[in-house]
Backbone of each chain as nested JSON, in Angstrom:
{
  "chains": [
    {"id": "A", "residues": [
      {"number": 1, "name": "UNK", "atoms": {"N": [0.85, -1.2, 0.0], "CA": [0.0, 0.0, 0.0], "C": [0.887, 1.251, 0.0]}},
      {"number": 2, "name": "UNK", "atoms": {"N": [0.659, 2.113, -0.966], "CA": [1.458, 3.332, -1.043], "C": [0.958, 4.373, -0.04]}},
      {"number": 3, "name": "UNK", "atoms": {"N": [1.86, 5.28, 0.334], "CA": [1.502, 6.34, 1.286], "C": [0.227, 7.092, 0.863]}},
      {"number": 4, "name": "UNK", "atoms": {"N": [0.126, 7.45, -0.413], "CA": [-1.03, 8.264, -0.813], "C": [-2.34, 7.483, -0.706]}},
      {"number": 5, "name": "UNK", "atoms": {"N": [-2.277, 6.15, -0.887], "CA": [-3.497, 5.346, -0.719], "C": [-3.901, 5.33, 0.749]}},
      {"number": 6, "name": "UNK", "atoms": {"N": [-2.921, 5.158, 1.633], "CA": [-3.201, 5.104, 3.068], "C": [-3.716, 6.461, 3.568]}},
      {"number": 7, "name": "UNK", "atoms": {"N": [-3.052, 7.546, 3.158], "CA": [-3.468, 8.886, 3.599], "C": [-4.864, 9.208, 3.061]}},
      {"number": 8, "name": "UNK", "atoms": {"N": [-5.116, 8.855, 1.81], "CA": [-6.438, 9.098, 1.22], "C": [-7.525, 8.352, 1.969]}},
      {"number": 9, "name": "UNK", "atoms": {"N": [-7.24, 7.11, 2.315], "CA": [-8.209, 6.302, 3.056], "C": [-8.518, 6.935, 4.41]}},
      {"number": 10, "name": "UNK", "atoms": {"N": [-7.475, 7.372, 5.094], "CA": [-7.653, 7.986, 6.42], "C": [-8.487, 9.269, 6.315]}},
      {"number": 11, "name": "UNK", "atoms": {"N": [-8.21, 10.077, 5.3], "CA": [-8.949, 11.331, 5.133], "C": [-10.435, 11.065, 4.874]}},
      {"number": 12, "name": "UNK", "atoms": {"N": [-10.697, 10.091, 3.991], "CA": [-12.095, 9.772, 3.688], "C": [-12.792, 9.181, 4.914]}},
      {"number": 13, "name": "UNK", "atoms": {"N": [-12.095, 8.309, 5.624], "CA": [-12.642, 7.659, 6.809], "C": [-12.997, 8.701, 7.878]}},
      {"number": 14, "name": "UNK", "atoms": {"N": [-12.086, 9.635, 8.086], "CA": [-12.313, 10.67, 9.107], "C": [-13.473, 11.593, 8.704]}},
      {"number": 15, "name": "UNK", "atoms": {"N": [-13.527, 11.949, 7.437], "CA": [-14.614, 12.794, 6.942], "C": [-15.964, 12.089, 7.13]}},
      {"number": 16, "name": "UNK", "atoms": {"N": [-16.013, 10.801, 6.783], "CA": [-17.25, 10.026, 6.942], "C": [-17.634, 9.934, 8.411]}},
      {"number": 17, "name": "UNK", "atoms": {"N": [-16.648, 9.699, 9.283], "CA": [-16.917, 9.566, 10.718], "C": [-17.534, 10.856, 11.266]}},
      {"number": 18, "name": "UNK", "atoms": {"N": [-17.183, 11.98, 10.642], "CA": [-17.716, 13.274, 11.101], "C": [-18.969, 13.677, 10.299]}},
      {"number": 19, "name": "UNK", "atoms": {"N": [-19.449, 12.758, 9.474], "CA": [-20.636, 13.006, 8.634], "C": [-20.525, 14.287, 7.82]}},
      {"number": 20, "name": "UNK", "atoms": {"N": [-19.33, 14.508, 7.266], "CA": [-19.127, 15.692, 6.427], "C": [-19.107, 15.264, 4.962]}},
      {"number": 21, "name": "UNK", "atoms": {"N": [-19.591, 16.139, 4.084], "CA": [-19.515, 15.849, 2.657], "C": [-18.192, 16.374, 2.099]}},
      {"number": 22, "name": "UNK", "atoms": {"N": [-17.821, 15.859, 0.932], "CA": [-16.635, 16.366, 0.239], "C": [-16.748, 17.872, 0.062]}},
      {"number": 23, "name": "UNK", "atoms": {"N": [-17.973, 18.32, -0.286], "CA": [-18.216, 19.733, -0.532], "C": [-17.92, 20.573, 0.71]}},
      {"number": 24, "name": "UNK", "atoms": {"N": [-18.331, 20.058, 1.866], "CA": [-18.105, 20.803, 3.11], "C": [-16.622, 20.915, 3.458]}},
      {"number": 25, "name": "UNK", "atoms": {"N": [-15.917, 19.791, 3.335], "CA": [-14.481, 19.813, 3.657], "C": [-13.73, 20.671, 2.639]}},
      {"number": 26, "name": "UNK", "atoms": {"N": [-14.148, 20.584, 1.385], "CA": [-13.541, 21.4, 0.34], "C": [-13.722, 22.891, 0.647]}},
      {"number": 27, "name": "UNK", "atoms": {"N": [-14.922, 23.271, 1.051], "CA": [-15.205, 24.681, 1.343], "C": [-14.424, 25.149, 2.577]}},
      {"number": 28, "name": "UNK", "atoms": {"N": [-14.412, 24.313, 3.623], "CA": [-13.722, 24.675, 4.876], "C": [-12.217, 24.806, 4.673]}},
      {"number": 29, "name": "UNK", "atoms": {"N": [-11.66, 23.904, 3.853], "CA": [-10.205, 23.857, 3.724], "C": [-9.7, 24.661, 2.535]}},
      {"number": 30, "name": "UNK", "atoms": {"N": [-10.622, 25.165, 1.719], "CA": [-10.244, 25.904, 0.512], "C": [-9.408, 25.039, -0.434]}},
      {"number": 31, "name": "UNK", "atoms": {"N": [-9.677, 23.737, -0.43], "CA": [-9.022, 22.815, -1.365], "C": [-10.089, 22.414, -2.388]}},
      {"number": 32, "name": "UNK", "atoms": {"N": [-9.762, 22.48, -3.66], "CA": [-10.727, 22.195, -4.722], "C": [-11.358, 20.809, -4.545]}},
      {"number": 33, "name": "UNK", "atoms": {"N": [-12.659, 20.753, -4.749], "CA": [-13.414, 19.522, -4.536], "C": [-12.889, 18.346, -5.364]}},
      {"number": 34, "name": "UNK", "atoms": {"N": [-12.622, 18.585, -6.631], "CA": [-12.157, 17.504, -7.495], "C": [-10.808, 16.957, -7.042]}},
      {"number": 35, "name": "UNK", "atoms": {"N": [-9.955, 17.873, -6.623], "CA": [-8.626, 17.488, -6.145], "C": [-8.743, 16.681, -4.854]}},
      {"number": 36, "name": "UNK", "atoms": {"N": [-9.576, 17.174, -3.934], "CA": [-9.784, 16.485, -2.655], "C": [-10.311, 15.071, -2.879]}},
      {"number": 37, "name": "UNK", "atoms": {"N": [-11.229, 14.948, -3.816], "CA": [-11.799, 13.64, -4.139], "C": [-10.718, 12.694, -4.667]}},
      {"number": 38, "name": "UNK", "atoms": {"N": [-9.845, 13.214, -5.518], "CA": [-8.76, 12.377, -6.058], "C": [-7.771, 11.983, -4.959]}},
      {"number": 39, "name": "UNK", "atoms": {"N": [-7.516, 12.926, -4.037], "CA": [-6.609, 12.632, -2.918], "C": [-7.201, 11.516, -2.065]}},
      {"number": 40, "name": "UNK", "atoms": {"N": [-8.501, 11.621, -1.762], "CA": [-9.157, 10.596, -0.937], "C": [-9.096, 9.221, -1.591]}},
      {"number": 41, "name": "UNK", "atoms": {"N": [-9.163, 9.193, -2.919], "CA": [-9.118, 7.906, -3.623], "C": [-7.681, 7.449, -3.895]}},
      {"number": 42, "name": "UNK", "atoms": {"N": [-6.702, 8.227, -3.387], "CA": [-5.302, 7.839, -3.544], "C": [-4.788, 8.035, -4.96]}},
      {"number": 43, "name": "UNK", "atoms": {"N": [-5.473, 8.862, -5.725], "CA": [-5.065, 9.068, -7.124], "C": [-4.108, 10.235, -7.277]}},
      {"number": 44, "name": "UNK", "atoms": {"N": [-4.085, 11.131, -6.279], "CA": [-3.179, 12.294, -6.33], "C": [-2.387, 12.378, -5.042]}},
      {"number": 45, "name": "UNK", "atoms": {"N": [-1.128, 12.752, -5.178], "CA": [-0.326, 13.048, -3.998], "C": [-0.844, 14.36, -3.414]}},
      {"number": 46, "name": "UNK", "atoms": {"N": [-0.843, 14.47, -2.107], "CA": [-1.273, 15.719, -1.49], "C": [-0.028, 16.466, -1.022]}},
      {"number": 47, "name": "UNK", "atoms": {"N": [0.046, 17.765, -1.315], "CA": [1.203, 18.531, -0.85], "C": [1.075, 18.742, 0.66]}},
      {"number": 48, "name": "UNK", "atoms": {"N": [2.216, 19.007, 1.297], "CA": [2.223, 19.204, 2.75], "C": [1.298, 20.346, 3.165]}},
      {"number": 49, "name": "UNK", "atoms": {"N": [1.27, 21.4, 2.357], "CA": [0.423, 22.554, 2.694], "C": [-1.061, 22.188, 2.619]}},
      {"number": 50, "name": "UNK", "atoms": {"N": [-1.454, 21.477, 1.564], "CA": [-2.871, 21.104, 1.421], "C": [-3.273, 20.107, 2.498]}},
      {"number": 51, "name": "UNK", "atoms": {"N": [-2.351, 19.228, 2.882], "CA": [-2.654, 18.265, 3.94], "C": [-2.936, 18.995, 5.256]}},
      {"number": 52, "name": "UNK", "atoms": {"N": [-2.159, 20.043, 5.528], "CA": [-2.399, 20.865, 6.733], "C": [-3.801, 21.468, 6.687]}},
      {"number": 53, "name": "UNK", "atoms": {"N": [-4.177, 21.972, 5.508], "CA": [-5.47, 22.647, 5.376], "C": [-6.629, 21.661, 5.555]}},
      {"number": 54, "name": "UNK", "atoms": {"N": [-6.495, 20.484, 4.945], "CA": [-7.563, 19.482, 5.067], "C": [-7.639, 18.978, 6.509]}},
      {"number": 55, "name": "UNK", "atoms": {"N": [-6.466, 18.716, 7.107], "CA": [-6.443, 18.249, 8.496], "C": [-7.11, 19.292, 9.398]}},
      {"number": 56, "name": "UNK", "atoms": {"N": [-6.773, 20.558, 9.161], "CA": [-7.355, 21.633, 9.966], "C": [-8.869, 21.658, 9.865]}},
      {"number": 57, "name": "UNK", "atoms": {"N": [-9.376, 21.459, 8.664], "CA": [-10.832, 21.504, 8.473], "C": [-11.503, 20.289, 9.12]}},
      {"number": 58, "name": "UNK", "atoms": {"N": [-10.725, 19.215, 9.353], "CA": [-11.26, 18.025, 10.033], "C": [-10.94, 18.078, 11.538]}},
      {"number": 59, "name": "UNK", "atoms": {"N": [-10.245, 19.132, 11.94], "CA": [-9.83, 19.321, 13.347], "C": [-9.009, 18.159, 13.883]}},
      {"number": 60, "name": "UNK", "atoms": {"N": [-8.151, 17.611, 13.043], "CA": [-7.177, 16.627, 13.548], "C": [-5.795, 17.072, 13.075]}},
      {"number": 61, "name": "UNK", "atoms": {"N": [-4.77, 16.561, 13.723], "CA": [-3.414, 16.97, 13.351], "C": [-2.902, 16.101, 12.205]}},
      {"number": 62, "name": "UNK", "atoms": {"N": [-1.955, 16.662, 11.449], "CA": [-1.321, 15.898, 10.374], "C": [-0.61, 14.682, 10.969]}},
      {"number": 63, "name": "UNK", "atoms": {"N": [-0.04, 14.836, 12.169], "CA": [0.667, 13.701, 12.787], "C": [-0.297, 12.549, 13.063]}},
      {"number": 64, "name": "UNK", "atoms": {"N": [-1.522, 12.859, 13.454], "CA": [-2.519, 11.8, 13.679], "C": [-2.835, 11.088, 12.365]}},
      {"number": 65, "name": "UNK", "atoms": {"N": [-2.965, 11.852, 11.299], "CA": [-3.235, 11.265, 9.979], "C": [-2.079, 10.345, 9.568]}},
      {"number": 66, "name": "UNK", "atoms": {"N": [-0.846, 10.81, 9.775], "CA": [0.325, 10.013, 9.384], "C": [0.41, 8.721, 10.196]}},
      {"number": 67, "name": "UNK", "atoms": {"N": [0.089, 8.798, 11.499], "CA": [0.137, 7.582, 12.335], "C": [-0.921, 6.576, 11.9]}},
      {"number": 68, "name": "UNK", "atoms": {"N": [-2.122, 7.088, 11.597], "CA": [-3.175, 6.165, 11.148], "C": [-2.808, 5.55, 9.807]}},
      {"number": 69, "name": "UNK", "atoms": {"N": [-2.208, 6.354, 8.932], "CA": [-1.788, 5.84, 7.624], "C": [-0.724, 4.763, 7.823]}},
      {"number": 70, "name": "UNK", "atoms": {"N": [0.212, 4.997, 8.754], "CA": [1.266, 4.017, 9.04], "C": [0.651, 2.722, 9.568]}},
      {"number": 71, "name": "UNK", "atoms": {"N": [-0.353, 2.837, 10.441], "CA": [-1.025, 1.638, 10.971], "C": [-1.661, 0.826, 9.846]}},
      {"number": 72, "name": "UNK", "atoms": {"N": [-2.344, 1.53, 8.938], "CA": [-2.985, 0.862, 7.798], "C": [-1.962, 0.123, 6.951]}},
      {"number": 73, "name": "UNK", "atoms": {"N": [-0.842, 0.789, 6.677], "CA": [0.191, 0.184, 5.836], "C": [0.746, -1.073, 6.501]}},
      {"number": 74, "name": "UNK", "atoms": {"N": [0.949, -1.004, 7.813], "CA": [1.469, -2.176, 8.536], "C": [0.445, -3.306, 8.561]}},
      {"number": 75, "name": "UNK", "atoms": {"N": [-0.828, -2.93, 8.72], "CA": [-1.888, -3.943, 8.77], "C": [-1.932, -4.681, 7.439]}},
      {"number": 76, "name": "UNK", "atoms": {"N": [-1.836, -3.917, 6.344], "CA": [-1.88, -4.554, 5.033], "C": [-0.69, -5.472, 4.828]}},
      {"number": 77, "name": "UNK", "atoms": {"N": [0.475, -5.037, 5.276], "CA": [1.673, -5.876, 5.149], "C": [1.483, -7.173, 5.926]}},
      {"number": 78, "name": "UNK", "atoms": {"N": [0.918, -7.061, 7.135], "CA": [0.703, -8.248, 7.972], "C": [-0.29, -9.201, 7.31]}},
      {"number": 79, "name": "UNK", "atoms": {"N": [-1.369, -8.619, 6.736], "CA": [-2.394, -9.454, 6.115], "C": [-1.895, -10.141, 4.852]}},
      {"number": 80, "name": "UNK", "atoms": {"N": [-0.982, -9.468, 4.129], "CA": [-0.529, -10.048, 2.863], "C": [0.624, -11.025, 3.055]}},
      {"number": 81, "name": "UNK", "atoms": {"N": [1.177, -11.081, 4.265], "CA": [2.258, -12.034, 4.519], "C": [1.663, -13.442, 4.556]}},
      {"number": 82, "name": "UNK", "atoms": {"N": [2.36, -14.409, 3.981], "CA": [1.818, -15.768, 3.993], "C": [1.704, -16.274, 5.436]}},
      {"number": 83, "name": "UNK", "atoms": {"N": [0.6, -16.875, 5.751], "CA": [0.4, -17.399, 7.101], "C": [1.126, -18.722, 7.268]}},
      {"number": 84, "name": "UNK", "atoms": {"N": [1.227, -19.182, 8.48], "CA": [1.881, -20.463, 8.772], "C": [1.155, -21.583, 8.023]}},
      {"number": 85, "name": "UNK", "atoms": {"N": [-0.192, -21.501, 8.008], "CA": [-0.999, -22.511, 7.31], "C": [-0.661, -22.571, 5.823]}},
      {"number": 86, "name": "UNK", "atoms": {"N": [-0.577, -21.377, 5.214], "CA": [-0.265, -21.306, 3.79], "C": [1.1, -21.922, 3.51]}},
      {"number": 87, "name": "UNK", "atoms": {"N": [2.057, -21.581, 4.36], "CA": [3.418, -22.09, 4.178], "C": [3.449, -23.608, 4.347]}},
      {"number": 88, "name": "UNK", "atoms": {"N": [2.63, -24.117, 5.296], "CA": [2.609, -25.557, 5.583], "C": [2.095, -26.343, 4.378]}},
      {"number": 89, "name": "UNK", "atoms": {"N": [1.177, -25.703, 3.608], "CA": [0.584, -26.391, 2.466], "C": [1.478, -26.371, 1.224]}},
      {"number": 90, "name": "UNK", "atoms": {"N": [2.579, -25.616, 1.273], "CA": [3.433, -25.483, 0.088], "C": [4.273, -26.74, -0.188]}}
    ]},
    {"id": "B", "residues": [
      {"number": 1, "name": "UNK", "atoms": {"N": [5.598, 22.648, 11.682], "CA": [6.491, 21.853, 10.836], "C": [5.649, 21.091, 9.805]}},
      {"number": 2, "name": "UNK", "atoms": {"N": [5.996, 21.296, 8.552], "CA": [5.253, 20.624, 7.493], "C": [5.704, 19.164, 7.352]}},
      {"number": 3, "name": "UNK", "atoms": {"N": [4.8, 18.355, 6.782], "CA": [5.119, 16.941, 6.582], "C": [6.445, 16.744, 5.84]}},
      {"number": 4, "name": "UNK", "atoms": {"N": [6.672, 17.508, 4.772], "CA": [7.892, 17.266, 3.987], "C": [9.162, 17.613, 4.775]}},
      {"number": 5, "name": "UNK", "atoms": {"N": [9.071, 18.593, 5.697], "CA": [10.231, 18.913, 6.524], "C": [10.515, 17.761, 7.488]}},
      {"number": 6, "name": "UNK", "atoms": {"N": [9.46, 17.227, 8.077], "CA": [9.618, 16.124, 9.03], "C": [10.135, 14.866, 8.327]}},
      {"number": 7, "name": "UNK", "atoms": {"N": [9.539, 14.535, 7.177], "CA": [9.968, 13.338, 6.435], "C": [11.422, 13.498, 5.966]}},
      {"number": 8, "name": "UNK", "atoms": {"N": [11.767, 14.678, 5.484], "CA": [13.131, 14.943, 5.041], "C": [14.13, 14.783, 6.176]}},
      {"number": 9, "name": "UNK", "atoms": {"N": [13.756, 15.306, 7.345], "CA": [14.639, 15.195, 8.511], "C": [14.868, 13.728, 8.873]}},
      {"number": 10, "name": "UNK", "atoms": {"N": [13.788, 12.949, 8.875], "CA": [13.884, 11.525, 9.231], "C": [14.775, 10.78, 8.237]}},
      {"number": 11, "name": "UNK", "atoms": {"N": [14.6, 11.078, 6.948], "CA": [15.41, 10.395, 5.929], "C": [16.897, 10.713, 6.09]}},
      {"number": 12, "name": "UNK", "atoms": {"N": [17.208, 11.997, 6.345], "CA": [18.615, 12.374, 6.515], "C": [19.18, 11.753, 7.792]}},
      {"number": 13, "name": "UNK", "atoms": {"N": [18.369, 11.778, 8.85], "CA": [18.799, 11.241, 10.136], "C": [19.103, 9.747, 10.014]}},
      {"number": 14, "name": "UNK", "atoms": {"N": [18.228, 9.021, 9.339], "CA": [18.411, 7.581, 9.178], "C": [19.636, 7.271, 8.312]}},
      {"number": 15, "name": "UNK", "atoms": {"N": [19.808, 8.048, 7.256], "CA": [20.975, 7.852, 6.382], "C": [22.271, 8.098, 7.164]}},
      {"number": 16, "name": "UNK", "atoms": {"N": [22.294, 9.165, 7.949], "CA": [23.483, 9.475, 8.756], "C": [23.746, 8.368, 9.769]}},
      {"number": 17, "name": "UNK", "atoms": {"N": [22.661, 7.877, 10.401], "CA": [22.812, 6.823, 11.413], "C": [23.434, 5.573, 10.8]}},
      {"number": 18, "name": "UNK", "atoms": {"N": [23.178, 5.358, 9.51], "CA": [23.732, 4.186, 8.829], "C": [25.053, 4.507, 8.132]}},
      {"number": 19, "name": "UNK", "atoms": {"N": [25.563, 5.724, 8.364], "CA": [26.825, 6.171, 7.746], "C": [26.826, 6.005, 6.231]}},
      {"number": 20, "name": "UNK", "atoms": {"N": [25.702, 6.339, 5.619], "CA": [25.612, 6.265, 4.157], "C": [25.688, 7.68, 3.587]}},
      {"number": 21, "name": "UNK", "atoms": {"N": [26.27, 7.795, 2.392], "CA": [26.307, 9.095, 1.725], "C": [25.046, 9.253, 0.865]}},
      {"number": 22, "name": "UNK", "atoms": {"N": [24.767, 10.499, 0.517], "CA": [23.666, 10.778, -0.408], "C": [23.861, 9.967, -1.685]}},
      {"number": 23, "name": "UNK", "atoms": {"N": [25.098, 9.934, -2.152], "CA": [25.415, 9.234, -3.398], "C": [25.063, 7.745, -3.299]}},
      {"number": 24, "name": "UNK", "atoms": {"N": [25.356, 7.14, -2.164], "CA": [25.071, 5.71, -1.982], "C": [23.563, 5.434, -1.965]}},
      {"number": 25, "name": "UNK", "atoms": {"N": [22.816, 6.263, -1.225], "CA": [21.364, 6.049, -1.164], "C": [20.741, 6.333, -2.522]}},
      {"number": 26, "name": "UNK", "atoms": {"N": [21.247, 7.351, -3.187], "CA": [20.764, 7.686, -4.526], "C": [20.973, 6.504, -5.482]}},
      {"number": 27, "name": "UNK", "atoms": {"N": [22.154, 5.908, -5.446], "CA": [22.464, 4.787, -6.337], "C": [21.612, 3.557, -6.003]}},
      {"number": 28, "name": "UNK", "atoms": {"N": [21.499, 3.258, -4.7], "CA": [20.717, 2.099, -4.26], "C": [19.24, 2.229, -4.606]}},
      {"number": 29, "name": "UNK", "atoms": {"N": [18.71, 3.461, -4.466], "CA": [17.267, 3.648, -4.623], "C": [16.893, 4.089, -6.038]}},
      {"number": 30, "name": "UNK", "atoms": {"N": [17.9, 4.373, -6.86], "CA": [17.644, 4.872, -8.211], "C": [16.838, 6.17, -8.194]}},
      {"number": 31, "name": "UNK", "atoms": {"N": [17.072, 6.979, -7.139], "CA": [16.461, 8.313, -7.057], "C": [17.589, 9.317, -7.289]}},
      {"number": 32, "name": "UNK", "atoms": {"N": [17.354, 10.289, -8.153], "CA": [18.404, 11.257, -8.506], "C": [18.965, 11.949, -7.269]}},
      {"number": 33, "name": "UNK", "atoms": {"N": [20.287, 12.098, -7.25], "CA": [20.98, 12.659, -6.092], "C": [20.466, 14.06, -5.722]}},
      {"number": 34, "name": "UNK", "atoms": {"N": [20.325, 14.919, -6.714], "CA": [19.876, 16.292, -6.44], "C": [18.476, 16.326, -5.853]}},
      {"number": 35, "name": "UNK", "atoms": {"N": [17.634, 15.469, -6.374], "CA": [16.253, 15.385, -5.888], "C": [16.232, 14.867, -4.449]}},
      {"number": 36, "name": "UNK", "atoms": {"N": [17.01, 13.823, -4.19], "CA": [17.08, 13.233, -2.854], "C": [17.569, 14.269, -1.84]}},
      {"number": 37, "name": "UNK", "atoms": {"N": [18.556, 15.043, -2.257], "CA": [19.101, 16.082, -1.38], "C": [18.027, 17.13, -1.051]}},
      {"number": 38, "name": "UNK", "atoms": {"N": [17.248, 17.502, -2.058], "CA": [16.173, 18.488, -1.829], "C": [15.082, 17.915, -0.925]}},
      {"number": 39, "name": "UNK", "atoms": {"N": [14.791, 16.622, -1.109], "CA": [13.792, 15.959, -0.268], "C": [14.268, 15.964, 1.186]}},
      {"number": 40, "name": "UNK", "atoms": {"N": [15.534, 15.619, 1.391], "CA": [16.079, 15.584, 2.757], "C": [16.007, 16.958, 3.419]}},
      {"number": 41, "name": "UNK", "atoms": {"N": [16.196, 18.004, 2.626], "CA": [16.159, 19.356, 3.19], "C": [14.726, 19.909, 3.259]}},
      {"number": 42, "name": "UNK", "atoms": {"N": [13.756, 19.075, 2.892], "CA": [12.354, 19.498, 2.983], "C": [11.952, 20.487, 1.912]}},
      {"number": 43, "name": "UNK", "atoms": {"N": [12.749, 20.539, 0.825], "CA": [12.454, 21.528, -0.227], "C": [11.56, 20.954, -1.321]}},
      {"number": 44, "name": "UNK", "atoms": {"N": [11.502, 19.629, -1.385], "CA": [10.657, 18.977, -2.404], "C": [9.753, 17.945, -1.737]}},
      {"number": 45, "name": "UNK", "atoms": {"N": [8.524, 17.856, -2.213], "CA": [7.633, 16.785, -1.774], "C": [8.153, 15.487, -2.388]}},
      {"number": 46, "name": "UNK", "atoms": {"N": [8.054, 14.41, -1.662], "CA": [8.48, 13.133, -2.218], "C": [7.225, 12.357, -2.618]}},
      {"number": 47, "name": "UNK", "atoms": {"N": [7.241, 11.77, -3.812], "CA": [6.076, 10.984, -4.226], "C": [6.076, 9.674, -3.452]}},
      {"number": 48, "name": "UNK", "atoms": {"N": [4.919, 9.044, -3.361], "CA": [4.791, 7.784, -2.621], "C": [5.726, 6.716, -3.175]}},
      {"number": 49, "name": "UNK", "atoms": {"N": [5.865, 6.676, -4.503], "CA": [6.73, 5.67, -5.128], "C": [8.2, 5.896, -4.757]}},
      {"number": 50, "name": "UNK", "atoms": {"N": [8.646, 7.152, -4.827], "CA": [10.047, 7.429, -4.502], "C": [10.325, 7.202, -3.024]}},
      {"number": 51, "name": "UNK", "atoms": {"N": [9.326, 7.502, -2.18], "CA": [9.505, 7.265, -0.748], "C": [9.715, 5.771, -0.478]}},
      {"number": 52, "name": "UNK", "atoms": {"N": [8.949, 4.928, -1.169], "CA": [9.13, 3.468, -1.059], "C": [10.557, 3.078, -1.442]}},
      {"number": 53, "name": "UNK", "atoms": {"N": [11.046, 3.658, -2.543], "CA": [12.368, 3.288, -3.037], "C": [13.469, 3.728, -2.068]}},
      {"number": 54, "name": "UNK", "atoms": {"N": [13.339, 4.938, -1.532], "CA": [14.353, 5.431, -0.594], "C": [14.292, 4.617, 0.696]}},
      {"number": 55, "name": "UNK", "atoms": {"N": [13.077, 4.363, 1.179], "CA": [12.911, 3.566, 2.407], "C": [13.533, 2.181, 2.201]}},
      {"number": 56, "name": "UNK", "atoms": {"N": [13.277, 1.584, 1.052], "CA": [13.824, 0.265, 0.754], "C": [15.344, 0.271, 0.788]}},
      {"number": 57, "name": "UNK", "atoms": {"N": [15.953, 1.319, 0.245], "CA": [17.419, 1.374, 0.217], "C": [17.977, 1.602, 1.623]}},
      {"number": 58, "name": "UNK", "atoms": {"N": [17.153, 2.131, 2.53], "CA": [17.579, 2.316, 3.928], "C": [17.138, 1.123, 4.79]}},
      {"number": 59, "name": "UNK", "atoms": {"N": [16.459, 0.175, 4.166], "CA": [15.95, -1.023, 4.854], "C": [15.034, -0.696, 6.025]}},
      {"number": 60, "name": "UNK", "atoms": {"N": [14.225, 0.358, 5.869], "CA": [13.177, 0.608, 6.861], "C": [11.859, 0.747, 6.111]}},
      {"number": 61, "name": "UNK", "atoms": {"N": [10.753, 0.606, 6.823], "CA": [9.454, 0.689, 6.159], "C": [8.993, 2.141, 6.081]}},
      {"number": 62, "name": "UNK", "atoms": {"N": [8.146, 2.426, 5.099], "CA": [7.569, 3.765, 4.979], "C": [6.769, 4.082, 6.241]}},
      {"number": 63, "name": "UNK", "atoms": {"N": [6.103, 3.082, 6.818], "CA": [5.3, 3.342, 8.023], "C": [6.193, 3.805, 9.18]}},
      {"number": 64, "name": "UNK", "atoms": {"N": [7.387, 3.247, 9.277], "CA": [8.322, 3.689, 10.326], "C": [8.721, 5.148, 10.094]}},
      {"number": 65, "name": "UNK", "atoms": {"N": [8.962, 5.496, 8.845], "CA": [9.32, 6.881, 8.509], "C": [8.167, 7.815, 8.88]}},
      {"number": 66, "name": "UNK", "atoms": {"N": [6.935, 7.423, 8.544], "CA": [5.78, 8.273, 8.827], "C": [5.581, 8.447, 10.334]}},
      {"number": 67, "name": "UNK", "atoms": {"N": [5.785, 7.366, 11.106], "CA": [5.636, 7.479, 12.569], "C": [6.684, 8.402, 13.169]}},
      {"number": 68, "name": "UNK", "atoms": {"N": [7.919, 8.276, 12.684], "CA": [8.975, 9.156, 13.215], "C": [8.696, 10.605, 12.826]}},
      {"number": 69, "name": "UNK", "atoms": {"N": [8.191, 10.805, 11.615], "CA": [7.863, 12.161, 11.174], "C": [6.735, 12.724, 12.048]}},
      {"number": 70, "name": "UNK", "atoms": {"N": [5.759, 11.89, 12.368], "CA": [4.639, 12.321, 13.219], "C": [5.149, 12.702, 14.606]}},
      {"number": 71, "name": "UNK", "atoms": {"N": [6.093, 11.906, 15.135], "CA": [6.669, 12.212, 16.454], "C": [7.366, 13.577, 16.443]}},
      {"number": 72, "name": "UNK", "atoms": {"N": [8.133, 13.814, 15.382], "CA": [8.845, 15.091, 15.257], "C": [7.87, 16.263, 15.226]}},
      {"number": 73, "name": "UNK", "atoms": {"N": [6.801, 16.109, 14.444], "CA": [5.816, 17.187, 14.311], "C": [5.152, 17.475, 15.665]}},
      {"number": 74, "name": "UNK", "atoms": {"N": [4.851, 16.407, 16.406], "CA": [4.223, 16.592, 17.719], "C": [5.191, 17.236, 18.706]}},
      {"number": 75, "name": "UNK", "atoms": {"N": [6.467, 16.827, 18.608], "CA": [7.472, 17.381, 19.517], "C": [7.601, 18.878, 19.267]}},
      {"number": 76, "name": "UNK", "atoms": {"N": [7.63, 19.264, 18.001], "CA": [7.756, 20.687, 17.685], "C": [6.546, 21.467, 18.174]}},
      {"number": 77, "name": "UNK", "atoms": {"N": [5.365, 20.879, 18.018], "CA": [4.15, 21.548, 18.486], "C": [4.219, 21.745, 19.998]}},
      {"number": 78, "name": "UNK", "atoms": {"N": [4.696, 20.707, 20.704], "CA": [4.787, 20.784, 22.168], "C": [5.789, 21.856, 22.587]}},
      {"number": 79, "name": "UNK", "atoms": {"N": [6.924, 21.913, 21.859], "CA": [7.96, 22.885, 22.222], "C": [7.55, 24.31, 21.917]}},
      {"number": 80, "name": "UNK", "atoms": {"N": [6.733, 24.481, 20.881], "CA": [6.363, 25.843, 20.497], "C": [5.146, 26.351, 21.274]}},
      {"number": 81, "name": "UNK", "atoms": {"N": [4.502, 25.458, 22.029], "CA": [3.361, 25.896, 22.829], "C": [3.878, 26.744, 23.984]}},
      {"number": 82, "name": "UNK", "atoms": {"N": [3.207, 27.832, 24.316], "CA": [3.68, 28.659, 25.421], "C": [3.681, 27.862, 26.721]}},
      {"number": 83, "name": "UNK", "atoms": {"N": [4.756, 27.942, 27.473], "CA": [4.853, 27.21, 28.73], "C": [4.065, 27.928, 29.811]}},
      {"number": 84, "name": "UNK", "atoms": {"N": [3.86, 27.274, 30.939], "CA": [3.152, 27.877, 32.065], "C": [3.894, 29.135, 32.519]}},
      {"number": 85, "name": "UNK", "atoms": {"N": [5.255, 29.048, 32.526], "CA": [6.074, 30.194, 32.934], "C": [5.836, 31.41, 32.024]}},
      {"number": 86, "name": "UNK", "atoms": {"N": [5.815, 31.123, 30.711], "CA": [5.608, 32.204, 29.751], "C": [4.243, 32.836, 29.966]}},
      {"number": 87, "name": "UNK", "atoms": {"N": [3.257, 32.0, 30.169], "CA": [1.895, 32.503, 30.358], "C": [1.81, 33.324, 31.654]}},
      {"number": 88, "name": "UNK", "atoms": {"N": [2.537, 32.873, 32.693], "CA": [2.486, 33.549, 33.991], "C": [3.056, 34.975, 33.879]}},
      {"number": 89, "name": "UNK", "atoms": {"N": [4.026, 35.135, 32.971], "CA": [4.678, 36.45, 32.805], "C": [3.873, 37.402, 31.937]}},
      {"number": 90, "name": "UNK", "atoms": {"N": [2.794, 36.92, 31.338], "CA": [2.027, 37.754, 30.405], "C": [1.164, 38.78, 31.147]}}
    ]}
  ]
}
């Protein structure tokens, strides 16, 4: 899982948890709606400045977003590692 | 502290800890030396793909880099917050 996929997932997850629409976060953060949507889907890298603005509009810190993204990346790595059972069947 | 400053600091710190030169990490990761240098100094955003490549050449995970960057950002926020002493003198 690439960083931008993890960060996008966290941003969308947090926005949904707060019952906010893309339009609302876009307006609050002054980040273009289309761009924000692409960032959430992991299709665009987000610049450090825009990440600050989006985080601010969600009232969470960039460090919290980065930690959650890191957790997601580690979880995916753990899930994709072959299990003992899989290895035993080889 | 912006994300790119924190990530750049972590990358330089890790490279120094491993006694590697910019040239060595650049060669190992196939990331241009000038670009890598700018990333380390927080002057350029690093794409998710290049971050994977640099992390791989340092043998650490991107999630570890993101967590360390998050720690740095939080530490700076804590240090820049006015202390009780400062507030008392106001």
